[in-house]
DRENPA-3360 file (N, C-alpha, C; in nm, 2 decimals, always signed):
BEGIN
1 = MSRLWTLV = +8.07/+4.55/+17.48/+8.06/+4.66/+17.57/+8.02/+4.79/+17.50 ~ +8.08/+4.81/+17.37/+8.04/+4.92/+17.30/+7.89/+4.92/+17.26 ~ +7.84/+4.80/+17.23/+7.70/+4.79/+17.20/+7.61/+4.83/+17.32 ~ +7.66/+4.80/+17.44/+7.58/+4.84/+17.56/+7.58/+4.99/+17.57 ~ +7.69/+5.06/+17.55/+7.70/+5.21/+17.55/+7.61/+5.27/+17.44 ~ +7.61/+5.21/+17.32/+7.53/+5.26/+17.21/+7.38/+5.25/+17.25 ~ +7.34/+5.14/+17.31/+7.20/+5.12/+17.35/+7.16/+5.22/+17.46 ~ +7.25/+5.24/+17.56/+7.23/+5.34/+17.66/+7.21/+5.48/+17.61;
9 = VMFAVCVG = +7.30/+5.52/+17.52/+7.29/+5.65/+17.46/+7.16/+5.67/+17.38 ~ +7.13/+5.57/+17.30/+7.01/+5.57/+17.22/+6.88/+5.58/+17.31 ~ +6.88/+5.51/+17.42/+6.77/+5.51/+17.51/+6.76/+5.65/+17.57 ~ +6.87/+5.71/+17.61/+6.87/+5.85/+17.67/+6.82/+5.95/+17.57 ~ +6.86/+5.94/+17.44/+6.82/+6.03/+17.34/+6.67/+6.02/+17.32 ~ +6.62/+5.89/+17.31/+6.47/+5.87/+17.30/+6.39/+5.93/+17.41 ~ +6.44/+5.91/+17.53/+6.37/+5.96/+17.65/+6.37/+6.11/+17.64 ~ +6.48/+6.17/+17.61/+6.49/+6.32/+17.60/+6.40/+6.37/+17.49;
17 = LCAVSHGA = +6.39/+6.31/+17.38/+6.30/+6.35/+17.27/+6.16/+6.34/+17.31 ~ +6.12/+6.24/+17.38/+5.98/+6.22/+17.42/+5.95/+6.33/+17.52 ~ +6.04/+6.36/+17.61/+6.01/+6.46/+17.71/+5.99/+6.60/+17.65 ~ +6.07/+6.63/+17.55/+6.06/+6.76/+17.48/+5.94/+6.76/+17.40 ~ +5.90/+6.66/+17.33/+5.79/+6.66/+17.24/+5.66/+6.68/+17.32 ~ +5.65/+6.63/+17.44/+5.53/+6.65/+17.52/+5.52/+6.79/+17.59 ~ +5.64/+6.85/+17.61/+5.65/+6.98/+17.66/+5.60/+6.99/+17.80 ~ +5.63/+7.11/+17.86/+5.58/+7.13/+18.00/+5.44/+7.18/+18.00;
25 = PKREGKKD = +5.36/+7.15/+18.10/+5.23/+7.20/+18.10/+5.22/+7.35/+18.11 ~ +5.12/+7.41/+18.05/+5.11/+7.55/+18.05/+5.07/+7.60/+18.19 ~ +5.14/+7.70/+18.24/+5.10/+7.77/+18.36/+5.02/+7.88/+18.33 ~ +4.91/+7.89/+18.41/+4.82/+8.01/+18.39/+4.87/+8.12/+18.48 ~ +4.89/+8.23/+18.41/+4.94/+8.35/+18.48/+4.88/+8.48/+18.43 ~ +4.94/+8.59/+18.46/+4.89/+8.72/+18.41/+4.89/+8.73/+18.26 ~ +4.99/+8.67/+18.20/+5.00/+8.68/+18.05/+4.88/+8.61/+17.98 ~ +4.82/+8.51/+18.05/+4.71/+8.44/+17.99/+4.58/+8.52/+18.00;
33 = KPKPTLEE = +4.57/+8.61/+18.09/+4.45/+8.69/+18.12/+4.44/+8.80/+18.02 ~ +4.32/+8.83/+17.96/+4.31/+8.94/+17.87/+4.32/+9.07/+17.95 ~ +4.39/+9.17/+17.89/+4.40/+9.30/+17.96/+4.27/+9.37/+17.97 ~ +4.23/+9.43/+18.08/+4.10/+9.50/+18.09/+4.10/+9.62/+18.01 ~ +3.98/+9.65/+17.95/+3.96/+9.77/+17.87/+3.97/+9.89/+17.96 ~ +3.98/+10.00/+17.89/+3.98/+10.13/+17.97/+3.85/+10.15/+18.04 ~ +3.74/+10.11/+17.98/+3.61/+10.12/+18.04/+3.60/+10.03/+18.17 ~ +3.66/+9.91/+18.16/+3.66/+9.83/+18.28/+3.75/+9.88/+18.39;
41 = QFAKMDTN = +3.86/+9.94/+18.35/+3.95/+10.00/+18.45/+3.89/+10.12/+18.52 ~ +3.82/+10.20/+18.44/+3.75/+10.32/+18.49/+3.64/+10.27/+18.59 ~ +3.56/+10.17/+18.55/+3.45/+10.13/+18.63/+3.51/+10.07/+18.77 ~ +3.62/+10.01/+18.76/+3.68/+9.95/+18.88/+3.72/+10.06/+18.98 ~ +3.78/+10.17/+18.92/+3.83/+10.28/+19.00/+3.72/+10.37/+19.05 ~ +3.61/+10.38/+18.98/+3.49/+10.47/+19.01/+3.41/+10.40/+19.12 ~ +3.46/+10.40/+19.24/+3.41/+10.33/+19.35/+3.27/+10.38/+19.40 ~ +3.24/+10.51/+19.38/+3.11/+10.56/+19.42/+3.01/+10.55/+19.31;
49 = GDKKLTED = +3.05/+10.52/+19.19/+2.96/+10.50/+19.08/+2.90/+10.63/+19.02 ~ +2.96/+10.74/+19.04/+2.91/+10.87/+18.99/+2.95/+10.90/+18.85 ~ +3.02/+10.80/+18.78/+3.07/+10.82/+18.64/+3.18/+10.93/+18.63 ~ +3.24/+10.96/+18.74/+3.35/+11.05/+18.74/+3.46/+10.99/+18.83 ~ +3.58/+11.01/+18.79/+3.70/+10.95/+18.86/+3.77/+11.07/+18.93 ~ +3.79/+11.05/+19.06/+3.86/+11.16/+19.14/+4.00/+11.10/+19.17 ~ +4.09/+11.19/+19.21/+4.22/+11.15/+19.25/+4.22/+11.05/+19.36 ~ +4.13/+11.07/+19.46/+4.13/+10.97/+19.57/+4.09/+10.83/+19.52;
57 = EFVAVRGR = +3.99/+10.82/+19.43/+3.95/+10.69/+19.38/+4.07/+10.63/+19.30 ~ +4.13/+10.71/+19.22/+4.24/+10.66/+19.14/+4.35/+10.61/+19.22 ~ +4.39/+10.69/+19.33/+4.50/+10.65/+19.41/+4.47/+10.53/+19.50 ~ +4.34/+10.52/+19.54/+4.30/+10.40/+19.62/+4.32/+10.27/+19.55 ~ +4.29/+10.27/+19.42/+4.31/+10.15/+19.34/+4.45/+10.13/+19.29 ~ +4.50/+10.24/+19.23/+4.64/+10.23/+19.16/+4.75/+10.24/+19.26 ~ +4.73/+10.30/+19.38/+4.84/+10.33/+19.47/+4.86/+10.23/+19.58 ~ +4.81/+10.11/+19.56/+4.83/+10.01/+19.67/+4.97/+9.98/+19.70;
65 = KDPNKAKE = +5.06/+9.97/+19.60/+5.20/+9.95/+19.63/+5.27/+10.08/+19.66 ~ +5.25/+10.18/+19.58/+5.32/+10.31/+19.59/+5.22/+10.43/+19.56 ~ +5.16/+10.48/+19.67/+5.07/+10.59/+19.65/+5.13/+10.71/+19.58 ~ +5.26/+10.74/+19.61/+5.32/+10.86/+19.54/+5.33/+10.84/+19.39 ~ +5.36/+10.72/+19.34/+5.36/+10.70/+19.20/+5.22/+10.71/+19.14 ~ +5.12/+10.67/+19.22/+4.98/+10.68/+19.17/+4.94/+10.83/+19.16 ~ +4.98/+10.91/+19.26/+4.95/+11.05/+19.26/+5.02/+11.12/+19.14 ~ +5.14/+11.08/+19.11/+5.22/+11.13/+19.00/+5.15/+11.10/+18.87;
73 = AWGKVAKG = +5.10/+10.97/+18.86/+5.03/+10.93/+18.74/+4.90/+11.01/+18.72 ~ +4.83/+11.03/+18.83/+4.71/+11.11/+18.83/+4.73/+11.25/+18.77 ~ +4.84/+11.31/+18.82/+4.88/+11.44/+18.77/+4.90/+11.44/+18.62 ~ +4.96/+11.34/+18.56/+4.99/+11.33/+18.42/+4.86/+11.31/+18.34 ~ +4.77/+11.23/+18.40/+4.64/+11.19/+18.33/+4.54/+11.31/+18.34 ~ +4.53/+11.36/+18.46/+4.42/+11.46/+18.49/+4.46/+11.60/+18.44 ~ +4.59/+11.63/+18.44/+4.64/+11.76/+18.40/+4.57/+11.88/+18.47 ~ +4.56/+11.87/+18.61/+4.51/+11.98/+18.69/+4.36/+11.97/+18.71;
81 = KKELTLDE = +4.29/+11.88/+18.65/+4.14/+11.87/+18.68/+4.12/+11.79/+18.81 ~ +4.01/+11.82/+18.87/+3.98/+11.75/+19.00/+3.92/+11.62/+18.98 ~ +3.85/+11.60/+18.86/+3.78/+11.47/+18.83/+3.78/+11.45/+18.68 ~ +3.77/+11.33/+18.64/+3.77/+11.29/+18.49/+3.64/+11.21/+18.46 ~ +3.58/+11.24/+18.35/+3.48/+11.15/+18.30/+3.55/+11.03/+18.22 ~ +3.47/+10.94/+18.19/+3.52/+10.82/+18.11/+3.59/+10.87/+17.98 ~ +3.52/+10.96/+17.91/+3.58/+11.00/+17.78/+3.71/+11.08/+17.80 ~ +3.72/+11.16/+17.91/+3.84/+11.23/+17.94/+3.95/+11.13/+17.98;
89 = FKAALQKK = +3.92/+11.03/+18.05/+4.01/+10.93/+18.10/+4.06/+10.85/+17.98 ~ +3.97/+10.81/+17.89/+4.02/+10.74/+17.77/+4.10/+10.82/+17.68 ~ +4.07/+10.95/+17.66/+4.14/+11.04/+17.57/+4.28/+11.06/+17.63 ~ +4.30/+11.08/+17.76/+4.43/+11.10/+17.82/+4.52/+10.98/+17.81 ~ +4.46/+10.86/+17.83/+4.54/+10.74/+17.83/+4.57/+10.70/+17.68 ~ +4.48/+10.72/+17.59/+4.51/+10.69/+17.45/+4.62/+10.78/+17.39 ~ +4.62/+10.91/+17.43/+4.72/+11.00/+17.39/+4.86/+10.95/+17.44 ~ +4.86/+10.92/+17.57/+4.98/+10.87/+17.63/+5.03/+10.74/+17.57;
97 = GKKGKKAE = +4.94/+10.65/+17.53/+4.98/+10.53/+17.47/+5.04/+10.55/+17.33 ~ +4.98/+10.64/+17.26/+5.04/+10.67/+17.12/+5.18/+10.73/+17.13 ~ +5.20/+10.81/+17.24/+5.33/+10.87/+17.25/+5.43/+10.77/+17.28 ~ +5.40/+10.68/+17.37/+5.50/+10.57/+17.40/+5.61/+10.61/+17.50 ~ +5.67/+10.51/+17.56/+5.77/+10.54/+17.66/+5.90/+10.60/+17.60 ~ +5.93/+10.55/+17.48/+6.06/+10.60/+17.42/+6.05/+10.75/+17.40 ~ +5.93/+10.80/+17.35/+5.92/+10.94/+17.33/+5.93/+11.02/+17.46 ~ +5.87/+10.96/+17.57/+5.88/+11.03/+17.70/+6.03/+11.04/+17.74;
105 = QEEKKPEK = +6.10/+10.93/+17.72/+6.24/+10.93/+17.76/+6.32/+11.03/+17.68 ~ +6.29/+11.04/+17.55/+6.36/+11.14/+17.47/+6.34/+11.28/+17.51 ~ +6.21/+11.31/+17.56/+6.18/+11.44/+17.61/+6.26/+11.47/+17.73 ~ +6.29/+11.37/+17.81/+6.36/+11.40/+17.94/+6.51/+11.42/+17.92 ~ +6.56/+11.37/+17.81/+6.71/+11.39/+17.78/+6.74/+11.53/+17.75 ~ +6.84/+11.59/+17.82/+6.87/+11.73/+17.79/+6.94/+11.74/+17.65 ~ +6.90/+11.84/+17.58/+6.96/+11.86/+17.45/+7.11/+11.91/+17.46 ~ +7.19/+11.87/+17.36/+7.33/+11.91/+17.36/+7.34/+12.05/+17.32;
113 = TEEKKACC = +7.42/+12.12/+17.38/+7.44/+12.26/+17.35/+7.53/+12.27/+17.22 ~ +7.52/+12.39/+17.16/+7.60/+12.41/+17.04/+7.75/+12.39/+17.07 ~ +7.80/+12.43/+17.19/+7.94/+12.42/+17.23/+7.98/+12.27/+17.23 ~ +7.90/+12.18/+17.28/+7.93/+12.04/+17.29/+7.93/+11.98/+17.15 ~ +7.83/+12.03/+17.06/+7.83/+11.98/+16.93/+7.95/+12.02/+16.85 ~ +8.00/+12.14/+16.87/+8.12/+12.19/+16.80/+8.24/+12.12/+16.85 ~ +8.25/+12.10/+16.98/+8.36/+12.03/+17.04/+8.37/+11.89/+16.98 ~ +8.26/+11.82/+16.98/+8.27/+11.68/+16.94/+8.28/+11.66/+16.78;
121 = AS = +8.25/+11.76/+16.71/+8.26/+11.75/+16.56/+8.40/+11.75/+16.51 ~ +8.49/+11.81/+16.59/+8.63/+11.82/+16.53/+8.71/+11.70/+16.56;
% end
């Protein structure tokens, strides 16, 4: 009887190892696709082909899910301009990319006042 259990356990281990060694088939998803370049993104948004990006063009592509977020993003990228050239678009996004999300979050945090610092120091 114990030999039978030993064989059953060994068989289960072998089947498990075989299944793991073959692995699950890869699923193709967004992570497998290369990220579009800034030039490609600009060209996609420049629907009239005038080599300038307007707020309406930007929001039409980027604001499908939430137009308000797209308008907010345009304000950060355009900084008051009515339209952007490819070079201006690239410069704005590259500056934002270097800055990073952590730096933006740090800017939003209110600084501690001297009173709070003194209170917590003791």
